[in-house]
Every structure is written in C-alpha cells, then in structure tokens.
N, C-alpha and C positions, 0 to 999 in steps of 0.2 A: 125260320122255324124257331119257336121259343124253346127254352130249356125243358119245360114241362112236356111240350110236344115231342121233343127229341127222346125223352125218357120212354114215352109210349111207342113212338116210331121204332126205336131199336128193340123194344120188348116184342114188337110184332115179328121181327126177324127171328128172335129166339123161339117164338111160337111156330113160325114157319118151319124151322129146323126140327122142332119136336114133332110137329104134325107129319112132316115128310118121313121122319124116322119111324113113326108109328105105322104109316102107310106102307112103306117099302121094306123095312127091316124091323118089324115089330118085336121079334124075339130077341134081338140085340137089346132093345129098350127094356123088355121084361127081364132079361138076364141081369142087366145093370141094377134093376130094382130088386133082384133076388126073388122074382116071381116066377111061377111055372110058365114054361113056354106053351104056346097055343097055335093051332092052325085054324081056329075059328075066326070069322070075319069081324067080330065085335071090336077087336083092337084096331083094325084098319078104319072102322067107322069112327072110332074115337079120334084117330089121326086126322080124318077129314074134318071133323068138328074143330079140333085144335088148330088145324091149318086155316080154317075159315075165321076163327076168332083172331088168329094172327093177322089176317087181312083187315079185319075191323080195327085192330090196334094200329097197324101200319098206316092205314088211310086216315084214321083219327089224328095221328101224330102229324102226318104230311099236310093235312088240311087244318091243323091247329084248332080242332073243335073242342073248345074249353069245357063245355058242359059234359061231354063224354070223357074228357081227360079226368075230370073230378070223379066220375062214376067208376072209373077203373080202380080207384084206390080201395074202396071197401071190398070189392070183389076179389082183388089180389090178396088182401089181408085174410079174407075168408078162406081162400085156397090154402094158405099157410096153416090156419087153424084146423081146417078139415084134414089135411094131410098129417098133421101132428096127432090129431085125435085117432086117425086110422092106425098110425104106428103105435100109439099108446094102448089101443085096444087089441093090438097084435093082429090086425087084419092084413097088414103089409109090413115089409121090412122098413126099419127106420131110415133107410136110404131115401125113401120117398120124401122125407122131411126136407132134404136138400132142395128138392124142386119147390117145396113150399117156401123155403127161405129165399130162393131166387125171386119168387112172386112178392114176398114181403119186402125185400130190398128194392125191387122195382116200384112198389107202391110208395115206399118212403122217399125214393128219388123223385117221383112225380109230385108227392105231397110237398116236399121241401121246396122244389122249384116253383110250384104254384104259389106257395106262401111268399117266396122271394119276389115273384113277379107282381104280387099285390102291393108289396112294400114300396 
C-alpha cells in the first residue's frame, strides 16, 4: 500500500469509529460537541452514512485507487471549511472545528504523499 493509500485507509477507520459512535451512543457524541441531546433517529442515520463513507475510504486505501485518493482531498478540505463556517455563524460549538481540522490534516497528509509519489 502506498503512503497516500495508507492515509486514506487509516482515515476510514476514524470514520468507522465516528459512525459507530453516532449509531450506538449518539448523545455522547452530541455532548462532546456541546449540542443538545436527542432521541430522534436522524443522528443514527448520519452515523450510518459516516460509517459507509468510512468503508469507501478504507477500501479505496486498501485497493490504492489513485483517482479516488485525489478526490478525497477537496472534500475533506470542504468539511473543515463548512464546520468552521458553522461555528463562526454560531450554529454549533467551536468544538466541531476540531473534527474539521482532523479532516484537513488527513487531506494534507494524502496530498503531501501523492506529491511525493509523483516525484
């Protein structure tokens, strides 16, 4: 597995963990983000989606699908921008920005390793 593939492969595990947390203990996640707790199903639905995206990342890394590796970079940067905007607009606690920064760091890791592989 190439270094770029590893960056996405491991990011998939982060998404698995986040998705499982949202599915099985969603209020723990919401409390961490200083958001109101809920008994509604929407948060678990989001958990399923995050878990499935984690599967795509995990398999993309494991199979070293370079085209998809490249496409993960702008989407993860966008997550950071969106989460930062939500916090700036006071829609959510600034704690959410931490998750955006994790996405940004993952994107930079993938981008850096892809550039190194081309050299």
